[in-house]
C-alpha positions in Angstrom: 0.0 0.0 0.0 1.4 3.3 -1.1 1.2 6.4 1.2 -0.8 9.0 -0.7 -0.6 12.7 -0.5 -3.2 15.4 -1.2 -3.3 16.1 -4.9 -2.0 12.7 -5.9 -3.7 11.3 -9.1 -5.0 7.8 -8.4 -7.0 5.1 -10.2 -9.6 2.9 -8.5 -8.4 -0.7 -8.8 -10.7 -2.5 -6.3 -14.2 -2.2 -4.9 -14.5 -3.4 -1.3 -18.3 -3.8 -1.2 -21.3 -3.5 -3.5 -22.1 0.1 -2.5 -23.1 1.8 -5.7 -21.6 5.1 -4.5 -18.1 3.6 -4.2 -15.5 5.0 -6.6 -15.8 3.6 -10.1 -13.3 0.9 -11.2 -10.5 2.3 -13.4 -11.7 5.8 -13.1 -9.2 8.5 -12.3 -9.5 10.6 -9.1 -7.5 13.1 -7.1 -6.8 12.7 -3.4 -8.3 15.6 -1.4 -7.5 14.4 2.1 -5.5 11.7 3.9 -6.6 10.7 7.3 -4.3 9.5 10.1 -5.8 6.0 9.6 -4.5 6.1 6.0 -8.0 6.3 4.5 -8.4 8.9 1.8 -11.0 11.3 0.5 -11.4 12.1 -3.2 -12.1 15.3 -5.0 -15.7 15.4 -6.0 -16.8 12.2 -4.2 -19.1 12.9 -1.3 -21.5 10.4 0.4 -22.1 8.9 3.8 -18.8 7.0 3.6 -16.4 9.3 2.0 -13.3 7.9 3.6 -12.0 5.2 1.3 -9.4 2.5 1.9 -6.1 3.3 0.2 -6.0 -0.4 -0.9 -8.7 0.5 -3.4 -6.3 2.8 -5.4 -3.0 2.9 -7.1 -0.9 6.0 -7.7 -0.7 7.1 -11.4 3.0 7.8 -11.7 3.0 9.0 -15.3 -0.2 11.1 -15.1 0.2 14.6 -16.5 -0.7 17.4 -14.1 -3.8 18.1 -16.0 -5.3 14.6 -16.1 -9.0 14.9 -17.1 -10.7 13.7 -13.9 -14.1 15.2 -14.1 -15.3 15.5 -17.7 -14.8 16.7 -21.2 -15.5 20.3 -20.2 -12.1 20.3 -18.5 -10.2 18.7 -21.4 -7.3 20.8 -22.7 -6.9 23.0 -19.6 -3.4 23.9 -18.6 -4.4 23.1 -15.0 -7.5 21.3 -13.7 -9.6 23.5 -11.3 -9.2 20.8 -8.6 -5.4 20.8 -9.0 -5.4 24.6 -8.7 -7.6 24.7 -5.6 -5.6 21.9 -3.8 -2.2 23.3 -4.6 -3.3 26.8 -3.4 -4.9 25.4 -0.2 -8.3 26.9 -1.1 -11.3 26.2 1.0 -14.2 24.3 -0.7 -16.3 27.4 -1.6 -13.4 29.3 -3.2 -12.3 26.2 -5.1 -15.9 25.7 -6.4 -15.9 29.3 -7.6 -12.8 28.5 -9.7 -14.5 25.3 -11.0 -17.7 27.1 -12.1 -15.9 30.1 -13.7 -13.5 27.7 -15.5 -16.3 25.5 -17.0 -19.1 27.9 -17.7 -18.4 28.3 -21.4 -18.2 24.5 -22.0 -20.8 23.1 -19.6 -23.7 24.9 -18.0 -23.3 28.5 -19.2 -25.2 31.1 -17.2 -26.1 28.5 -14.5 -22.5 28.0 -13.6 -21.9 31.8 -13.4 -25.0 32.1 -11.1 -23.5 29.3 -8.9 -20.1 31.1 -8.8 -21.8 34.4 -8.0 -23.9 32.8 -5.2 -20.7 31.3 -3.6 -18.9 34.7 -3.9 -21.8 36.5 -2.2 -21.7 33.9 0.6 -17.9 34.4 1.0 -18.3 38.2 1.1 -21.1 37.9 3.7 -19.1 35.5 5.8 -15.6 37.0 5.5 -16.4 40.7 5.2 -19.5 41.4 7.1 -20.5 45.1 7.4 
């Protein structure tokens, strides 16, 4: 078992149970958190059991830094929004703003801009109250 670090690109190689929400076999993911137990959390995977056994994954040693984890709308980017957010230690809301702004032209258009604006308004309210 390899010791993973935040930001590592990994591939799911094993399912431990029949939970349909488990990571998909052979799909690429990015590690978002490593617990003291060694269990990992993945960028974009949230459910009741979001701490996964490291035995389910293998490190992708030859992955380019812009490996397309989340869809065609991120293909061709110099850096993936998740990579940018993780490497800059951004909290979830700020990283989500980066995601929505980055993809709005190629995915959900105005809807993504509205989501980004909503999160920015929340951040302003929380961080800079009047």
